[in-house]
N, CA, C and O atoms as a MOPAC input file, in Angstrom:
PM7 MOZYME 1SCF
protein

 N     82.72800 1   -65.16900 1     1.16600 1
 C     83.98000 1   -64.81100 1     1.79700 1
 C     84.98700 1   -64.45100 1     0.70100 1
 O     85.17100 1   -65.19200 1    -0.26400 1
 N     85.62500 1   -63.30800 1     0.87400 1
 C     86.67100 1   -62.92500 1    -0.07500 1
 C     87.83800 1   -63.89300 1     0.07300 1
 O     88.15700 1   -64.34300 1     1.17300 1
 N     88.45100 1   -64.19600 1    -1.02800 1
 C     89.48000 1   -65.22900 1    -1.05000 1
 C     90.66100 1   -64.94600 1    -0.12200 1
 O     91.23100 1   -65.87900 1     0.44300 1
 N     91.03700 1   -63.68000 1     0.04400 1
 C     92.18100 1   -63.39600 1     0.90900 1
 C     91.88500 1   -63.63100 1     2.39100 1
 O     92.80600 1   -63.72000 1     3.20400 1
 N     90.61200 1   -63.73000 1     2.73700 1
 C     90.24300 1   -63.99800 1     4.13400 1
 C     90.82500 1   -65.33100 1     4.60300 1
 O     91.12700 1   -65.48800 1     5.78600 1
 N     90.98400 1   -66.29200 1     3.69000 1
 C     91.57500 1   -67.57800 1     4.06200 1
 C     92.98800 1   -67.39100 1     4.60400 1
 O     93.39200 1   -68.05800 1     5.55700 1
 N     93.73100 1   -66.47800 1     3.98900 1
 C     95.09300 1   -66.22600 1     4.45700 1
 C     95.09100 1   -65.56900 1     5.83100 1
 O     95.88700 1   -65.93100 1     6.69700 1
 N     94.19800 1   -64.60500 1     6.03300 1
 C     94.14000 1   -63.93500 1     7.33300 1
 C     93.70600 1   -64.90300 1     8.43400 1
 O     94.23200 1   -64.85000 1     9.54500 1
 N     92.76100 1   -65.77700 1     8.13600 1
 C     92.32700 1   -66.76600 1     9.13100 1
 C     93.45500 1   -67.74600 1     9.44300 1
 O     93.66600 1   -68.12200 1    10.59600 1
 N     94.16700 1   -68.14800 1     8.41100 1
 C     95.30100 1   -69.04400 1     8.62800 1
 C     96.37500 1   -68.36800 1     9.47800 1
 O     96.91600 1   -68.98100 1    10.39900 1
 N     96.68100 1   -67.12200 1     9.17700 1
 C     97.70100 1   -66.41400 1     9.95400 1
 C     97.27100 1   -66.25700 1    11.41300 1
 O     98.10900 1   -66.31100 1    12.31300 1
 N     95.99000 1   -66.06700 1    11.64900 1
 C     95.49500 1   -66.00000 1    13.02400 1
 C     95.69200 1   -67.34800 1    13.72200 1
 O     96.12800 1   -67.38900 1    14.87200 1
 N     95.37600 1   -68.44000 1    13.04200 1
 C     95.59600 1   -69.77300 1    13.60300 1
 C     97.08100 1   -69.98700 1    13.90300 1
 O     97.44100 1   -70.45300 1    14.98400 1
 N     97.93100 1   -69.64600 1    12.94700 1
 C     99.37500 1   -69.81600 1    13.13000 1
 C     99.86600 1   -68.96700 1    14.29900 1
 O    100.70500 1   -69.41200 1    15.08100 1
 N     99.34700 1   -67.75000 1    14.41800 1
 C     99.70300 1   -66.86600 1    15.52600 1
 C     99.36500 1   -67.52400 1    16.86700 1
 O    100.17600 1   -67.50400 1    17.79300 1
 N     98.18000 1   -68.10000 1    16.96400 1
 C     97.77800 1   -68.76600 1    18.21000 1
 C     98.68500 1   -69.96200 1    18.51000 1
 O     99.06000 1   -70.19800 1    19.65900 1
 N     99.03100 1   -70.70600 1    17.46600 1
 C     99.91700 1   -71.85900 1    17.64900 1
 C    101.29700 1   -71.42300 1    18.13700 1
 O    101.86500 1   -72.04900 1    19.03200 1
 N    101.83500 1   -70.36100 1    17.55500 1
 C    103.18200 1   -69.93300 1    17.93000 1
 C    103.21100 1   -69.23700 1    19.29200 1
 O    104.22500 1   -69.28600 1    19.98700 1
 N    102.12400 1   -68.59800 1    19.67300 1
 C    102.05400 1   -68.03400 1    21.02900 1
 C    102.07100 1   -69.17100 1    22.04800 1
 O    102.76400 1   -69.09400 1    23.06200 1
 N    101.30700 1   -70.22100 1    21.77200 1
 C    101.31100 1   -71.39100 1    22.65600 1
 C    102.68800 1   -72.02300 1    22.73900 1
 O    103.14400 1   -72.39000 1    23.82100 1
 N    103.35100 1   -72.14900 1    21.59400 1
 C    104.69700 1   -72.72200 1    21.57500 1
 C    105.67400 1   -71.83400 1    22.34200 1
 O    106.54100 1   -72.33500 1    23.05900 1
 N    105.53500 1   -70.53200 1    22.19300 1
 C    106.39300 1   -69.59900 1    22.93400 1
 C    106.26300 1   -69.83100 1    24.43500 1
 O    107.26700 1   -69.91100 1    25.14300 1
 N    105.03600 1   -69.93800 1    24.91800 1
 C    104.80400 1   -70.08600 1    26.36100 1
 C    105.47300 1   -71.34600 1    26.89300 1
 O    106.20000 1   -71.29000 1    27.88500 1
 N    105.23400 1   -72.49300 1    26.23700 1
 C    105.81500 1   -73.70800 1    26.81200 1
 C    107.32500 1   -73.77800 1    26.59800 1
 O    108.03700 1   -74.30000 1    27.45600 1
 N    107.83100 1   -73.26500 1    25.47700 1
 C    109.27500 1   -73.32700 1    25.25200 1
 C    110.04100 1   -72.36400 1    26.15800 1
 O    111.14900 1   -72.66900 1    26.59800 1
 N    109.45800 1   -71.21700 1    26.43100 1
 C    110.15400 1   -70.22300 1    27.25200 1
 C    110.00500 1   -70.50900 1    28.74900 1
 O    110.96200 1   -70.36100 1    29.51000 1
 N    108.80800 1   -70.91700 1    29.16700 1
 C    108.53400 1   -71.02400 1    30.59600 1
 C    108.44300 1   -72.45600 1    31.11800 1
 O    108.51400 1   -72.67400 1    32.32800 1
 N    108.28900 1   -73.42900 1    30.23300 1
 C    108.18400 1   -74.83100 1    30.64200 1
 C    109.08400 1   -75.71600 1    29.77100 1
 O    108.60700 1   -76.69200 1    29.19200 1
 N    110.36400 1   -75.39400 1    29.67100 1
 C    111.24000 1   -76.14400 1    28.76300 1
 C    111.42000 1   -77.61000 1    29.14300 1
 O    111.80800 1   -78.42400 1    28.30500 1
 N    111.14300 1   -77.95000 1    30.39200 1
 C    111.27500 1   -79.34500 1    30.82500 1
 C    110.27700 1   -80.26400 1    30.10800 1
 O    110.45600 1   -81.48200 1    30.10200 1
 N    109.23000 1   -79.69000 1    29.50800 1
 C    108.23600 1   -80.48900 1    28.78300 1
 C    108.91000 1   -81.26500 1    27.65200 1
 O    108.60400 1   -82.43800 1    27.43800 1
 N    109.81100 1   -80.62600 1    26.94000 1
 C    110.49800 1   -81.29700 1    25.83100 1
 C    111.33900 1   -82.46600 1    26.33100 1
 O    111.39700 1   -83.51300 1    25.68600 1
 N    111.97800 1   -82.29300 1    27.46000 1
 C    112.79300 1   -83.37900 1    28.00300 1
 C    111.92100 1   -84.53700 1    28.47800 1
 O    112.26800 1   -85.70200 1    28.28500 1
 N    110.79700 1   -84.21400 1    29.09700 1
 C    109.92800 1   -85.23900 1    29.66300 1
 C    109.17100 1   -86.01600 1    28.60000 1
 O    109.02000 1   -87.23300 1    28.71100 1
 N    108.69200 1   -85.32400 1    27.56700 1
 C    107.78100 1   -85.95300 1    26.61400 1
 C    108.35600 1   -86.11400 1    25.20700 1
 O    107.60300 1   -86.27400 1    24.24700 1
 N    109.68600 1   -86.07200 1    25.07700 1
 C    110.29300 1   -86.28100 1    23.76000 1
 C    111.57200 1   -87.09200 1    23.91500 1
 O    112.02900 1   -87.34600 1    25.02900 1
 N    112.13700 1   -87.49000 1    22.79500 1
 C    113.40900 1   -88.20700 1    22.83500 1
 C    114.58100 1   -87.23100 1    22.82600 1
 O    115.73600 1   -87.65200 1    22.88500 1
 N    114.29800 1   -85.94500 1    22.75400 1
 C    115.33600 1   -84.92700 1    22.78900 1
 C    115.68300 1   -84.61000 1    24.23300 1
 O    114.84100 1   -84.70600 1    25.12600 1
 N    116.89000 1   -84.24500 1    24.44000 1
 C    117.31600 1   -83.87100 1    25.78700 1
 C    116.95300 1   -82.42000 1    26.06900 1
 O    116.59000 1   -81.65600 1    25.17500 1
 N    117.06300 1   -82.07600 1    27.32600 1
 C    116.78400 1   -80.71300 1    27.76400 1
 C    117.79300 1   -79.75600 1    27.14400 1
 O    119.00000 1   -79.99400 1    27.18100 1
 N    117.28300 1   -78.68200 1    26.58000 1
 C    118.14900 1   -77.64600 1    26.03600 1
 C    117.43500 1   -76.31300 1    26.19700 1
 O    116.83400 1   -75.79700 1    25.25500 1
 N    117.50800 1   -75.77800 1    27.37700 1
 C    116.81700 1   -74.52200 1    27.68000 1
 C    117.22900 1   -73.40900 1    26.71900 1
 O    116.38500 1   -72.62000 1    26.29400 1
 N    118.48600 1   -73.33500 1    26.37900 1
 C    118.97200 1   -72.28200 1    25.49200 1
 C    118.35900 1   -72.36500 1    24.10100 1
 O    117.90300 1   -71.35500 1    23.56600 1
 N    118.34300 1   -73.54900 1    23.51400 1
 C    117.76600 1   -73.71200 1    22.18400 1
 C    116.26300 1   -73.46600 1    22.18800 1
 O    115.72000 1   -72.86200 1    21.26400 1
 N    115.60300 1   -73.93700 1    23.23000 1
 C    114.15800 1   -73.72000 1    23.29700 1
 C    113.82000 1   -72.24800 1    23.44600 1
 O    112.85200 1   -71.76900 1    22.85700 1
 N    114.60800 1   -71.53000 1    24.22700 1
 C    114.39200 1   -70.08600 1    24.36500 1
 C    114.62000 1   -69.39300 1    23.02800 1
 O    113.88700 1   -68.47200 1    22.66700 1
 N    115.63800 1   -69.83900 1    22.29500 1
 C    115.91500 1   -69.24000 1    20.99600 1
 C    114.76200 1   -69.46500 1    20.01600 1
 O    114.37100 1   -68.54800 1    19.29300 1
 N    114.22400 1   -70.67700 1    19.99400 1
 C    113.08000 1   -70.97900 1    19.12700 1
 C    111.86900 1   -70.15100 1    19.55400 1
 O    111.13400 1   -69.64000 1    18.70900 1
 N    111.66400 1   -70.02100 1    20.85200 1
 C    110.55300 1   -69.21200 1    21.36000 1
 C    110.68300 1   -67.76200 1    20.88500 1
 O    109.68700 1   -67.13700 1    20.52100 1
 N    111.89300 1   -67.23400 1    20.88900 1
 C    112.10700 1   -65.85800 1    20.44500 1
 C    111.92900 1   -65.71700 1    18.93100 1
 O    111.47000 1   -64.67400 1    18.46400 1
 N    112.27800 1   -66.73200 1    18.16800 1
 C    111.99000 1   -66.72400 1    16.72500 1
 C    110.48400 1   -66.62800 1    16.50300 1
 O    110.02300 1   -65.91700 1    15.61000 1
 N    109.71900 1   -67.35600 1    17.33100 1
 C    108.25400 1   -67.27700 1    17.23100 1
 C    107.77100 1   -65.84600 1    17.43200 1
 O    106.89100 1   -65.37900 1    16.70800 1
 N    108.33900 1   -65.15400 1    18.40700 1
 C    107.96100 1   -63.75800 1    18.65400 1
 C    108.25400 1   -62.91300 1    17.42000 1
 O    107.45800 1   -62.04700 1    17.05400 1
 N    109.38700 1   -63.16100 1    16.78300 1
 C    109.75300 1   -62.40500 1    15.59000 1
 C    108.74800 1   -62.56200 1    14.46500 1
 O    108.30100 1   -61.56500 1    13.89700 1
 N    108.38600 1   -63.78500 1    14.13200 1
 C    107.41000 1   -63.99200 1    13.05200 1
 C    106.03200 1   -63.50200 1    13.49100 1
 O    105.25600 1   -63.01800 1    12.66800 1
 N    105.72700 1   -63.62600 1    14.77600 1
 C    104.43000 1   -63.15100 1    15.27300 1
 C    104.26700 1   -61.64400 1    15.09700 1
 O    103.16400 1   -61.17200 1    14.81900 1
 N    105.35100 1   -60.88400 1    15.25500 1
 C    105.25900 1   -59.43200 1    15.05800 1
 C    104.86600 1   -59.11800 1    13.61500 1
 O    104.04300 1   -58.23400 1    13.37700 1
 N    105.44200 1   -59.82800 1    12.66300 1
 C    105.06300 1   -59.64700 1    11.26200 1
 C    103.61400 1   -60.01900 1    11.01700 1
 O    102.92000 1   -59.34500 1    10.25600 1
 N    103.15000 1   -61.08400 1    11.65400 1
 C    101.75900 1   -61.50500 1    11.49200 1
 C    100.81300 1   -60.47700 1    12.09000 1
 O     99.80000 1   -60.14200 1    11.47600 1
 N    101.12400 1   -59.97200 1    13.27500 1
 C    100.26100 1   -58.96200 1    13.91200 1
 C    100.14700 1   -57.72200 1    13.02800 1
 O     99.05100 1   -57.20100 1    12.82200 1
 N    101.27100 1   -57.25500 1    12.51100 1
 C    101.24400 1   -56.08400 1    11.62200 1
 C    100.40400 1   -56.37000 1    10.38200 1
 O     99.62000 1   -55.52700 1     9.94600 1
 N    100.57100 1   -57.56200 1     9.81800 1
 C     99.81600 1   -57.95300 1     8.63000 1
 C     98.32000 1   -57.98500 1     8.91900 1
 O     97.52400 1   -57.49900 1     8.11500 1
 N     97.93200 1   -58.55000 1    10.05600 1
 C     96.51100 1   -58.63400 1    10.40300 1
 C     95.92500 1   -57.24500 1    10.67100 1
 O     94.78200 1   -56.97800 1    10.30200 1
 N     96.68200 1   -56.37300 1    11.29700 1
 C     96.19100 1   -55.02000 1    11.56700 1
 C     96.04100 1   -54.22300 1    10.27400 1
 O     95.03200 1   -53.55100 1    10.06200 1
 N     97.04000 1   -54.30300 1     9.42800 1
 C     97.02800 1   -53.52200 1     8.17300 1
 C     96.19000 1   -54.15600 1     7.07000 1
 O     95.83300 1   -53.49500 1     6.09500 1
 N     95.88000 1   -55.43100 1     7.22700 1
 C     95.14300 1   -56.17800 1     6.18300 1
 C     95.86700 1   -56.08100 1     4.84100 1
 O     95.24000 1   -55.87500 1     3.80100 1
 N     97.19600 1   -56.23200 1     4.87600 1
 C     98.01400 1   -56.15100 1     3.67300 1
 C     98.10700 1   -57.54000 1     3.04700 1
 O     98.72600 1   -58.44100 1     3.61200 1
 N     97.49400 1   -57.70500 1     1.88800 1
 C     97.42100 1   -59.01400 1     1.24000 1
 C     98.79300 1   -59.50700 1     0.79200 1
 O     99.05200 1   -60.70900 1     0.83300 1
 N     99.67000 1   -58.61300 1     0.36900 1
 C    101.00100 1   -59.05300 1    -0.06200 1
 C    101.79700 1   -59.59500 1     1.12600 1
 O    102.47200 1   -60.61700 1     1.00300 1
 N    101.72200 1   -58.92400 1     2.26300 1
 C    102.36400 1   -59.43500 1     3.47100 1
 C    101.75600 1   -60.79400 1     3.84000 1
 O    102.47100 1   -61.73200 1     4.19300 1
 N    100.43800 1   -60.87900 1     3.75300 1
 C     99.73600 1   -62.11200 1     4.12100 1
 C    100.17800 1   -63.28300 1     3.24500 1
 O    100.35900 1   -64.39400 1     3.74200 1
 N    100.34900 1   -63.04400 1     1.95700 1
 C    100.79900 1   -64.11300 1     1.05800 1
 C    102.18200 1   -64.60700 1     1.45500 1
 O    102.41600 1   -65.81100 1     1.55800 1
 N    103.09000 1   -63.67400 1     1.67700 1
 C    104.46800 1   -64.04100 1     2.01900 1
 C    104.52600 1   -64.76000 1     3.36600 1
 O    105.14800 1   -65.81600 1     3.47900 1
 N    103.88100 1   -64.19400 1     4.38300 1
 C    103.91300 1   -64.80800 1     5.70500 1
 C    103.19500 1   -66.15400 1     5.72900 1
 O    103.61500 1   -67.06100 1     6.44700 1
 N    102.12900 1   -66.29600 1     4.96400 1
 C    101.43700 1   -67.58500 1     4.90200 1
 C    102.33400 1   -68.63900 1     4.27700 1
 O    102.41100 1   -69.76200 1     4.77500 1
 N    103.00500 1   -68.29100 1     3.20200 1
 C    103.91800 1   -69.23900 1     2.55700 1
 C    105.04600 1   -69.63000 1     3.50800 1
 O    105.36600 1   -70.81100 1     3.63900 1
 N    105.64900 1   -68.64600 1     4.17100 1
 C    106.71100 1   -68.93300 1     5.14300 1
 C    106.19000 1   -69.84000 1     6.24800 1
 O    106.85900 1   -70.79900 1     6.63100 1
 N    105.00800 1   -69.54700 1     6.76100 1
 C    104.42800 1   -70.32600 1     7.85300 1
 C    104.13000 1   -71.75600 1     7.43500 1
 O    104.36800 1   -72.69000 1     8.20000 1
 N    103.61100 1   -71.93400 1     6.22500 1
 C    103.32900 1   -73.28900 1     5.72500 1
 C    104.62600 1   -74.08300 1     5.59300 1
 O    104.68900 1   -75.24400 1     5.99500 1
 N    105.64300 1   -73.46600 1     5.03900 1
 C    106.93200 1   -74.16000 1     4.88700 1
 C    107.48100 1   -74.54600 1     6.25700 1
 O    107.95300 1   -75.66800 1     6.44200 1
 N    107.42300 1   -73.62600 1     7.21500 1
 C    107.88100 1   -73.94000 1     8.57400 1
 C    107.08000 1   -75.08700 1     9.17700 1
 O    107.65700 1   -75.98500 1     9.79100 1
 N    105.76800 1   -75.07000 1     9.01000 1
 C    104.92900 1   -76.14100 1     9.55300 1
 C    105.28400 1   -77.48800 1     8.94100 1
 O    105.36100 1   -78.48900 1     9.65200 1
 N    105.49900 1   -77.52300 1     7.63800 1
 C    105.83700 1   -78.78100 1     6.97900 1
 C    107.20700 1   -79.28400 1     7.44500 1
 O    107.37400 1   -80.46800 1     7.74000 1
 N    108.17000 1   -78.38400 1     7.50600 1
 C    109.51300 1   -78.79800 1     7.92800 1
 C    109.55900 1   -79.20800 1     9.39700 1
 O    110.06800 1   -80.27900 1     9.72600 1
 N    109.03200 1   -78.36600 1    10.27600 1
 C    109.09000 1   -78.66900 1    11.71000 1
 C    108.17800 1   -79.83800 1    12.08000 1
 O    108.56200 1   -80.71000 1    12.86000 1
 N    106.97800 1   -79.85000 1    11.51900 1
 C    106.05700 1   -80.95800 1    11.78600 1
 C    106.57000 1   -82.26600 1    11.21400 1
 O    106.41500 1   -83.32200 1    11.82700 1
 N    107.18300 1   -82.19700 1    10.03600 1
 C    107.79200 1   -83.38800 1     9.44700 1
 C    108.94500 1   -83.90600 1    10.28800 1
 O    109.15300 1   -85.11500 1    10.39400 1
 N    109.69000 1   -82.99000 1    10.88200 1
 C    110.77700 1   -83.36400 1    11.78100 1
 C    110.23400 1   -84.12900 1    12.98900 1
 O    110.79500 1   -85.14700 1    13.39500 1
 N    109.14100 1   -83.62700 1    13.55400 1
 C    108.49900 1   -84.34100 1    14.66900 1
 C    107.98000 1   -85.70300 1    14.21700 1
 O    108.14500 1   -86.69200 1    14.93100 1
 N    107.36300 1   -85.76600 1    13.05600 1
 C    106.83600 1   -87.03800 1    12.55400 1
 C    107.95900 1   -88.05200 1    12.38000 1
 O    107.79600 1   -89.22700 1    12.70900 1
 N    109.08900 1   -87.60100 1    11.86600 1
 C    110.24700 1   -88.48800 1    11.71100 1
 C    110.61700 1   -89.12100 1    13.05100 1
 O    110.79500 1   -90.33600 1    13.13700 1
 N    110.73300 1   -88.29900 1    14.09600 1
 C    111.08300 1   -88.83600 1    15.41200 1
 C    109.97300 1   -89.69400 1    15.98900 1
 O    110.25400 1   -90.67200 1    16.68100 1
 N    108.73100 1   -89.35800 1    15.72600 1
 C    107.60700 1   -90.13400 1    16.24200 1
 C    107.60600 1   -91.55400 1    15.68500 1
 O    107.27000 1   -92.50200 1    16.39400 1
 N    107.97600 1   -91.69800 1    14.43300 1
 C    107.90600 1   -93.03600 1    13.82000 1
 C    109.23700 1   -93.79100 1    13.85600 1
 O    109.24800 1   -95.00400 1    13.64700 1
 N    110.35100 1   -93.11500 1    14.11300 1
 C    111.63900 1   -93.81700 1    14.08800 1
 C    112.27400 1   -94.02500 1    15.45300 1
 O    113.20200 1   -94.82400 1    15.57300 1
 N    111.81300 1   -93.34200 1    16.47500 1
 C    112.42900 1   -93.49000 1    17.79800 1
 C    112.23000 1   -94.91100 1    18.30800 1
 O    111.13100 1   -95.46100 1    18.23800 1
 N    113.28900 1   -95.48700 1    18.81400 1
 C    113.20400 1   -96.85600 1    19.33000 1
 C    113.12600 1   -96.89800 1    20.85300 1
 O    112.82700 1   -97.94200 1    21.43300 1
 N    113.39200 1   -95.77000 1    21.49700 1
 C    113.22100 1   -95.70300 1    22.95200 1
 C    112.93700 1   -94.26100 1    23.33200 1
 O    113.18200 1   -93.34000 1    22.55300 1
 N    112.42500 1   -94.07700 1    24.52000 1
 C    112.09400 1   -92.73600 1    25.00400 1
 C    110.64000 1   -92.40000 1    24.75200 1
 O    109.91500 1   -93.14400 1    24.09200 1
 N    110.23300 1   -91.28200 1    25.28300 1
 C    108.84800 1   -90.82400 1    25.18800 1
 C    108.66600 1   -90.04100 1    23.88800 1
 O    109.39400 1   -89.08100 1    23.63500 1
 N    107.70300 1   -90.44200 1    23.06800 1
 C    107.47700 1   -89.77600 1    21.78200 1
 C    106.17100 1   -88.97600 1    21.75800 1
 O    105.71300 1   -88.57600 1    20.68800 1
 N    105.58000 1   -88.74200 1    22.91100 1
 C    104.31400 1   -88.00600 1    23.00200 1
 C    104.40300 1   -86.63800 1    22.33200 1
 O    103.54300 1   -86.28600 1    21.52400 1
 N    105.43100 1   -85.87300 1    22.66000 1
 C    105.58400 1   -84.53600 1    22.10000 1
 C    105.76100 1   -84.58000 1    20.58400 1
 O    105.30800 1   -83.68100 1    19.87500 1
 N    106.41500 1   -85.61700 1    20.09200 1
 C    106.63500 1   -85.73500 1    18.65300 1
 C    105.32100 1   -86.01000 1    17.91300 1
 O    105.08300 1   -85.45200 1    16.84200 1
 N    104.47400 1   -86.86400 1    18.48100 1
 C    103.16500 1   -87.08500 1    17.85400 1
 C    102.31100 1   -85.82100 1    17.93300 1
 O    101.61600 1   -85.47600 1    16.97700 1
 N    102.36500 1   -85.13100 1    19.07400 1
 C    101.62000 1   -83.87300 1    19.19800 1
 C    102.12800 1   -82.85300 1    18.18600 1
 O    101.33300 1   -82.15300 1    17.55900 1
 N    103.44800 1   -82.76300 1    18.02200 1
 C    104.03400 1   -81.84000 1    17.04500 1
 C    103.65000 1   -82.20100 1    15.62300 1
 O    103.34900 1   -81.32400 1    14.81300 1
 N    103.66100 1   -83.49500 1    15.31900 1
 C    103.28100 1   -83.92700 1    13.96900 1
 C    101.82000 1   -83.59300 1    13.68900 1
 O    101.48600 1   -83.09600 1    12.61300 1
 N    100.95700 1   -83.86500 1    14.65600 1
 C     99.52500 1   -83.60800 1    14.45900 1
 C     99.25000 1   -82.11300 1    14.37200 1
 O     98.61400 1   -81.65000 1    13.42400 1
 N     99.73100 1   -81.34900 1    15.36500 1
 C     99.42400 1   -79.91500 1    15.38600 1
 C    100.15400 1   -79.15200 1    14.28100 1
 O     99.53900 1   -78.40100 1    13.52400 1
 N    101.45100 1   -79.34800 1    14.19800 1
 C    102.24700 1   -78.50800 1    13.30500 1
 C    102.15300 1   -78.97500 1    11.85500 1
 O    101.85800 1   -78.17800 1    10.96400 1
 N    102.40200 1   -80.26000 1    11.61400 1
 C    102.39900 1   -80.75200 1    10.23300 1
 C    100.98900 1   -80.84700 1     9.66900 1
 O    100.68100 1   -80.26200 1     8.63100 1
 N    100.14000 1   -81.58900 1    10.36400 1
 C     98.82400 1   -81.86500 1     9.79000 1
 C     97.85300 1   -80.69200 1     9.91900 1
 O     97.19700 1   -80.32900 1     8.94200 1
 N     97.75000 1   -80.09400 1    11.10900 1
 C     96.81900 1   -78.96800 1    11.27100 1
 C     97.42000 1   -77.69000 1    10.68100 1
 O     96.79700 1   -77.05100 1     9.83300 1
 N     98.62000 1   -77.31300 1    11.11900 1
 C     99.24900 1   -76.09000 1    10.62000 1
 C     99.59100 1   -76.15500 1     9.14500 1
 O     99.25500 1   -75.24600 1     8.38600 1
 N    100.25600 1   -77.22200 1     8.73600 1
 C    100.62600 1   -77.37000 1     7.33200 1
 C     99.42100 1   -77.59000 1     6.43500 1
 O     99.30400 1   -76.97900 1     5.37200 1
 N     98.52300 1   -78.46900 1     6.87200 1
 C     97.32700 1   -78.76300 1     6.06200 1
 C     96.41600 1   -77.55800 1     5.90700 1
 O     95.95500 1   -77.26100 1     4.80500 1
 N     96.15700 1   -76.86800 1     7.00200 1
 C     95.31100 1   -75.67400 1     6.95300 1
 C     95.96300 1   -74.58600 1     6.10400 1
 O     95.28900 1   -73.87000 1     5.36400 1
 N     97.26700 1   -74.47800 1     6.22200 1
 C     97.98900 1   -73.47900 1     5.43100 1
 C     97.93700 1   -73.76400 1     3.94500 1
 O     97.72000 1   -72.85400 1     3.14500 1
 N     98.13400 1   -75.01700 1     3.56600 1
 C     98.03000 1   -75.38700 1     2.15000 1
 C     96.62700 1   -75.09400 1     1.64400 1
 O     96.45500 1   -74.55800 1     0.54900 1
 N     95.62200 1   -75.44700 1     2.44300 1
 C     94.23200 1   -75.16500 1     2.08300 1
 C     94.03400 1   -73.66600 1     1.86700 1
 O     93.42000 1   -73.25400 1     0.88200 1
 N     94.55600 1   -72.84900 1     2.78900 1
 C     94.39900 1   -71.38800 1     2.68800 1
 C     95.09400 1   -70.84500 1     1.44400 1
 O     94.54700 1   -69.99000 1     0.74700 1
 N     96.29100 1   -71.33700 1     1.16700 1
 C     97.01600 1   -70.87900 1    -0.02300 1
 C     96.25900 1   -71.22500 1    -1.30500 1
 O     96.18300 1   -70.41400 1    -2.22800 1
 N     95.70600 1   -72.42100 1    -1.35300 1
 C     94.95800 1   -72.84500 1    -2.54500 1
 C     93.66300 1   -72.05300 1    -2.67900 1
 O     93.36600 1   -71.51800 1    -3.74700 1
 N     92.88600 1   -71.97800 1    -1.58800 1
 C     91.57900 1   -71.29700 1    -1.63300 1
 C     91.71000 1   -69.80200 1    -1.90800 1
 O     90.79400 1   -69.19700 1    -2.46600 1
 N     92.82000 1   -69.20800 1    -1.53100 1
 C     92.99900 1   -67.76600 1    -1.73300 1
 C     93.54700 1   -67.43800 1    -3.11700 1
 O     93.70200 1   -66.26800 1    -3.47000 1
 N     93.83900 1   -68.47700 1    -3.90000 1
 C     94.47500 1   -68.27200 1    -5.21500 1
 C     95.76500 1   -67.47900 1    -5.06900 1
 O     96.07600 1   -66.61900 1    -5.89300 1
 N     96.49500 1   -67.77100 1    -4.03500 1
 C     97.71000 1   -67.03700 1    -3.68800 1
 C     98.73100 1   -66.99700 1    -4.81700 1
 O     99.43800 1   -66.00300 1    -4.98000 1
 N     98.81100 1   -68.06000 1    -5.59000 1
 C     99.85700 1   -68.14900 1    -6.59700 1
 C     99.40200 1   -67.72300 1    -7.99000 1
 O    100.18500 1   -67.76600 1    -8.93900 1
 N     98.15700 1   -67.31700 1    -8.11500 1
 C     97.69300 1   -66.83300 1    -9.41900 1
 C     98.21800 1   -65.44500 1    -9.67200 1
 O     98.24400 1   -64.60200 1    -8.77500 1
 N     98.63000 1   -65.21300 1   -10.88400 1
 C     99.12700 1   -63.90100 1   -11.26300 1
 C     97.96100 1   -62.91000 1   -11.29900 1
 O     96.91000 1   -63.20200 1   -11.86900 1
 N     98.15100 1   -61.76200 1   -10.69900 1
 C     97.10300 1   -60.73400 1   -10.65900 1
 C     96.86800 1   -60.17200 1   -12.05600 1
 O     97.81000 1   -59.95600 1   -12.81800 1
 N     95.60400 1   -59.94000 1   -12.37800 1
 C     95.25600 1   -59.33700 1   -13.68000 1
 C     95.65800 1   -57.86600 1   -13.70100 1
 O     95.53500 1   -57.15500 1   -12.70400 1
 N     96.13900 1   -57.42900 1   -14.86000 1
 C     96.57400 1   -56.03000 1   -14.97700 1
 C     95.46200 1   -55.16700 1   -15.50700 1
 O     95.64200 1   -53.96100 1   -15.67200 1

């Protein structure tokens, strides 16, 4: 397997994750209220869902064009987002003293551990940060 394939596979995984997040945030926003310690905020959830669409368009273009430079940048952005957002869920999962924390554990597992972990693996295996030989 060529090393850059790790980035394309990771971006495909991230794309699937963000499409899933778009669907529940846009069309089932009550899930966050029911299964998290956060209150209902349809407006914020719709905004996050639309951000997902924005990054997804870049990923789709990258996957179609097979542009390695785009893939490196989008993979790095996606990994950082997974670590930050998944870490945010993990914080609430372990510190909440009341309320339902199901969504926070799901977010920590899917976003931080699967998304972030797989992304770090892809970045390392693809030698993303090695300087290209001239």
